[in-house]
C-alpha positions in Angstrom: -0.1 0.0 0.0 1.5 3.4 -0.9 0.9 6.0 1.8 2.0 9.7 2.0 1.8 12.2 4.8 0.5 15.6 3.9 1.7 17.8 6.6 0.4 21.4 7.7 -1.1 23.7 10.1 -4.5 23.6 8.3 -5.7 26.7 10.1 -8.0 26.5 8.6 -8.1 24.0 5.8 -8.7 25.6 2.4 -10.0 24.3 -0.9 -6.4 24.4 -2.0 -5.6 22.0 0.7 -8.7 19.8 -0.3 -7.6 20.0 -4.0 -4.0 18.6 -3.0 -5.5 15.7 -0.9 -8.0 14.8 -3.7 -5.1 14.8 -6.3 -2.9 12.8 -3.9 -5.5 10.1 -3.7 -4.9 9.6 -7.4 -1.3 8.7 -6.8 -1.4 7.1 -3.2 -3.7 4.5 -1.6 -3.8 6.4 1.6 -2.9 9.9 2.8 -2.3 10.8 6.3 -3.2 14.4 6.9 -0.8 15.5 9.6 -2.0 18.4 11.6 1.2 20.3 13.0 0.9 21.0 16.6 3.7 23.6 17.2 3.5 25.3 20.6 6.3 27.7 19.7 4.4 29.0 16.7 1.9 31.9 16.8 -1.4 30.8 18.5 -3.6 29.3 15.8 -7.2 30.4 15.4 -8.5 26.9 15.7 -7.4 24.3 18.3 -5.7 21.1 17.1 -8.9 19.2 17.6 -11.0 21.6 15.9 -8.7 21.6 12.9 -8.7 17.8 12.9 -12.5 17.5 13.3 -13.0 19.9 10.2 -10.8 17.8 8.1 -12.4 14.4 9.2 -15.8 15.9 8.5 -14.8 17.0 5.0 -13.5 13.6 4.2 -15.9 11.4 6.0 -16.8 9.5 2.8 -13.0 8.7 2.2 -12.2 7.7 5.8 -10.7 4.5 4.7 -8.2 6.3 2.6 -7.5 9.5 4.5 -6.4 9.4 8.1 -6.3 12.5 10.2 -3.6 12.8 12.9 -1.6 15.4 14.7 2.2 15.5 15.3 4.7 17.8 17.1 8.4 18.1 16.2 10.4 17.1 13.2 8.3 15.7 10.3 10.9 13.1 9.5 10.5 11.6 12.9 6.7 11.6 12.6 7.2 9.7 9.3 9.5 7.3 10.9 6.8 6.7 13.8 4.0 6.1 11.1 6.5 4.1 8.9 5.7 6.3 5.9 8.5 7.3 3.5 6.8 10.0 1.3 5.7 13.6 2.1 3.1 15.2 0.0 3.3 18.9 -0.5 1.3 21.4 -2.7 3.1 24.2 -4.9 1.5 27.3 -5.6 4.0 29.9 -6.7 7.9 30.1 -7.3 8.3 31.3 -3.8 6.6 28.1 -2.6 9.0 26.1 -4.7 12.1 27.7 -3.2 10.9 27.1 0.3 9.7 23.7 -0.3 12.8 22.6 -2.1 14.8 23.7 1.1 12.5 21.7 3.3 12.6 18.6 1.1 16.4 18.6 1.0 16.5 19.1 4.8 14.3 16.3 5.3 16.3 14.2 3.0 19.4 15.3 4.8 17.7 14.1 8.1 16.4 10.9 6.8 17.8 9.6 3.5 14.7 7.3 3.2 12.3 10.1 3.0 11.2 11.4 -0.4 8.9 14.5 -1.2 6.4 14.4 -3.9 5.0 17.8 -5.1 1.7 18.5 -6.6 0.8 21.7 -8.3 -2.1 23.7 -6.9 -5.1 23.9 -9.0 -4.9 27.4 -10.8 -8.3 28.2 -9.1 -6.6 28.0 -5.7 -3.2 29.3 -6.8 -3.5 32.5 -4.4 -5.3 30.8 -1.4 -3.5 30.5 1.9 -4.8 29.8 5.4 -3.4 33.2 6.4 -4.9 35.1 3.7 -8.5 33.3 4.4 -8.2 34.4 8.1 -7.2 37.9 7.2 -10.2 38.3 4.8 -12.6 36.8 7.3 -11.3 38.9 10.2 -11.6 42.1 8.1 -15.2 41.1 7.0 -14.8 39.9 3.5 -16.2 36.7 2.0 -14.3 33.6 2.0 -16.9 31.8 -0.2 -15.1 29.6 -2.8 -11.9 29.7 -0.8 -12.8 27.2 1.9 -15.4 24.5 2.1 -18.9 25.8 3.3 -18.8 24.2 6.5 -15.3 25.6 7.3 -16.5 29.1 6.3 -19.2 28.7 8.8 -16.9 27.7 11.7 -14.5 30.4 10.7 -17.2 33.2 10.9 -18.6 31.7 14.1 -15.1 31.7 15.6 -14.5 35.3 14.7 -18.0 36.2 15.9 -18.8 37.5 12.4 -21.6 36.9 10.0 -20.6 35.7 6.7 -20.0 38.6 4.3 -23.0 39.4 2.3 -25.6 38.1 4.6 
């Protein structure tokens, strides 16, 4: 069985993330969505459990092929614990490529058995990031089409705002 780990903060999961996961299922039998728990990073908007619940809810029909888990520390150590040798990453822009190439090479330096596979983001989601989505929602803009509808609802509820245009 071919398995890949798709790591990220997913704060919140976007349609771009969903697209990468769905594309990854074409190449892999199973994808582990690894929600990063990093206490040294800026406090996320959603708790680790909230992020994991949103992802599980989105992929409940593919639960046999998509596992949602969390991890802390080095990704290569998490891969070793899960006995997975492939990291799945999405690429949007040239800036992503430079950063992701550095990370892939560092991961390979730390564990020679780890390979990183890149999937290009769908051009409809090329500009979408969790940070941008949170900023737009915080400022009262619409995130329709950027995140799944259930995520948009939770995002606006979390921010104590009504969806833009309502």
